[in-house]
C-alpha positions in Angstrom: -7.1 -8.0 -31.9 -4.8 -6.3 -34.4 -4.7 -3.4 -36.8 -4.1 -3.9 -40.5 -2.1 -1.3 -42.4 -2.3 -1.2 -46.2 0.6 0.5 -47.9 0.4 1.3 -51.7 2.5 3.3 -54.1 3.4 3.5 -57.8 6.6 1.7 -58.7 9.6 3.8 -57.8 8.0 5.9 -55.1 10.2 4.5 -52.3 7.6 2.4 -50.7 9.9 -0.6 -50.0 12.5 1.6 -48.3 9.9 3.3 -46.2 8.3 0.0 -45.1 11.7 -1.4 -44.3 12.4 1.6 -42.0 9.0 1.3 -40.4 9.6 -2.4 -39.6 13.0 -1.4 -38.0 11.3 1.3 -35.8 8.3 -0.8 -34.9 9.7 -4.4 -34.6 6.5 -5.8 -33.3 4.8 -5.5 -36.7 4.1 -8.5 -38.9 5.0 -7.8 -42.5 3.0 -9.7 -45.1 5.3 -10.9 -47.9 3.2 -11.0 -51.1 3.2 -13.8 -53.6 3.9 -13.0 -57.3 4.5 -14.8 -60.5 7.1 -12.3 -61.8 10.8 -13.1 -61.7 13.0 -11.7 -59.0 14.7 -8.3 -59.8 18.2 -7.3 -58.8 19.0 -8.3 -55.2 15.5 -9.5 -54.4 15.3 -12.7 -52.4 12.7 -15.4 -52.0 10.7 -14.8 -48.8 12.1 -11.3 -48.2 10.6 -9.0 -50.9 8.2 -11.6 -52.3 7.4 -15.3 -52.5 8.1 -16.1 -56.1 5.8 -18.9 -57.5 4.8 -20.2 -60.9 1.6 -19.1 -62.6 0.2 -22.6 -62.2 0.9 -22.5 -58.4 -0.6 -19.1 -58.0 -3.8 -20.1 -59.8 -4.0 -23.2 -57.7 -3.8 -21.0 -54.6 -6.6 -18.7 -56.0 -8.8 -21.7 -56.5 -8.1 -22.9 -53.0 -9.1 -19.5 -51.5 -5.7 -18.9 -49.9 -5.5 -15.2 -50.8 -7.3 -12.5 -49.0 -6.8 -10.4 -52.1 -5.1 -10.8 -55.4 -4.7 -8.9 -58.7 -3.2 -9.2 -62.1 -0.8 -6.3 -62.8 0.5 -6.2 -66.4 1.4 -9.9 -67.2 1.8 -11.1 -63.6 -0.2 -12.0 -60.5 0.3 -10.5 -57.1 -1.5 -11.7 -53.9 -1.7 -11.5 -50.1 -1.9 -14.8 -48.3 -4.5 -15.1 -45.5 -2.1 -16.5 -43.0 -0.4 -13.1 -42.3 -3.7 -11.5 -41.3 -4.7 -14.6 -39.4 -1.4 -14.6 -37.6 -1.8 -10.9 -36.6 -5.3 -11.6 -35.2 -4.1 -14.7 -33.3 -1.1 -12.9 -31.8 -2.6 -9.5 -31.3 0.0 -7.9 -33.5 -0.5 -5.3 -36.2 0.0 -6.4 -39.8 1.6 -4.3 -42.7 0.4 -5.2 -46.2 2.4 -3.9 -49.2 -0.2 -4.1 -52.0 -1.3 -2.2 -55.1 -4.3 -0.1 -55.7 -6.5 -3.0 -56.9 -5.6 -5.1 -53.9 -6.1 -2.2 -51.5 -9.6 -1.8 -52.8 -10.4 -5.4 -52.3 -9.0 -5.5 -48.8 -10.8 -2.4 -47.6 -14.1 -4.1 -48.7 -13.2 -7.1 -46.6 -11.5 -5.3 -43.6 -13.1 -1.8 -43.5 -11.2 -0.9 -40.3 -7.9 -1.3 -42.2 -5.8 1.9 -42.3 -4.6 2.7 -45.9 -1.6 4.8 -46.8 -0.8 5.9 -50.4 2.9 6.9 -51.0 4.0 8.9 -54.0 7.0 10.8 -55.4 6.7 14.6 -55.5 6.5 14.8 -59.4 6.5 12.7 -62.6 10.1 13.9 -63.3 11.3 12.6 -59.9 9.5 9.3 -60.3 11.1 8.8 -63.7 14.5 9.7 -62.3 14.1 7.1 -59.6 13.0 4.4 -62.0 15.9 5.1 -64.3 18.3 5.0 -61.3 17.5 1.4 -60.9 19.3 0.6 -64.1 17.4 -2.6 -64.7 14.4 -1.4 -66.8 14.0 -0.5 -70.4 12.5 2.8 -71.7 9.4 0.9 -72.7 8.9 -0.5 -69.2 9.6 2.9 -67.7 6.9 4.5 -69.9 4.5 1.8 -69.0 5.1 2.3 -65.3 4.7 6.1 -65.5 1.4 5.6 -67.3 0.3 3.2 -64.6 1.5 5.6 -61.9 -0.8 8.3 -63.3 -3.8 5.9 -63.1 -2.9 4.8 -59.6 -2.5 8.4 -58.3 -5.9 9.1 -59.7 -7.3 6.8 -57.0 -5.6 8.6 -54.1 -8.9 9.6 -52.4 -9.7 5.9 -51.6 -6.9 6.0 -49.1 -7.0 7.3 -45.5 -3.6 9.0 -45.7 -1.4 10.3 -48.5 2.3 10.5 -47.9 4.5 12.4 -50.4 8.0 11.0 -50.3 10.0 14.2 -51.1 12.4 13.7 -48.2 13.2 10.1 -47.1 13.8 10.8 -43.4 10.8 13.1 -43.1 8.6 10.6 -45.0 9.8 7.7 -42.7 8.9 9.8 -39.6 5.4 10.6 -41.0 4.7 6.9 -41.8 5.7 6.0 -38.3 3.4 8.7 -36.9 0.5 7.4 -39.0 0.9 3.9 -37.7 1.2 5.0 -34.0 -1.7 7.5 -34.1 -3.9 5.1 -36.1 -3.9 2.8 -33.1 -5.9 5.4 -31.2 -8.7 5.6 -33.9 -12.2 4.6 -32.8 -12.3 2.2 -35.7 -9.2 0.3 -34.4 -10.4 -3.2 -33.3 -8.3 -3.0 -30.1 -9.7 0.4 -29.2 -13.3 -0.9 -29.8 -12.7 -3.9 -27.6 -11.2 -1.8 -24.8 -14.1 0.7 -24.9 -16.6 -2.1 -24.7 -14.9 -3.4 -21.6 -15.2 0.0 -20.1 -18.9 0.2 -21.0 -19.4 -3.1 -19.2 -18.3 -1.5 -16.0 -21.2 0.9 -16.3 -23.6 -2.0 -16.8 -24.1 -1.2 -20.5 
């Protein structure tokens, strides 16, 4: 049995950095590398940040039922392949999914026990500052991402946890705490399995 962790955030909130630190601190986790039809940005590499595929290939994968969730964001597709969740279940390892609000909603419907975390910057001004610091986006794209961030933040109550990334080290520690304590929740599949085993010793 394994626990699934859903991590979402508006672009520029520091999600990728926090997930990277989490994977360093908890090396047993499986990270689900999403598929996308958008082009790589900056130093992004195939198979590390994303699997970059053509629109035709992505739509073929949709038709074949290969994604556990997928969504269209602006002009591009993003999706989570089933094999990562299947691998976690087979190996008894927890899986971390880096997906947007649309995908998180789909996945919670399919895996209600999944633990969801929403990460956001402390203010609109700070988010804009981080987006501009990337140096690879136009003013028009930044305005669009800020508008999308407002819509995404409006859905924060659909998540189990909200993590405000106002201090990177503190936020990384809080994310690690969320992962470790969530493993003790009654809804955790491993906890349920263990409790059932204990009940069996009572003849229940």
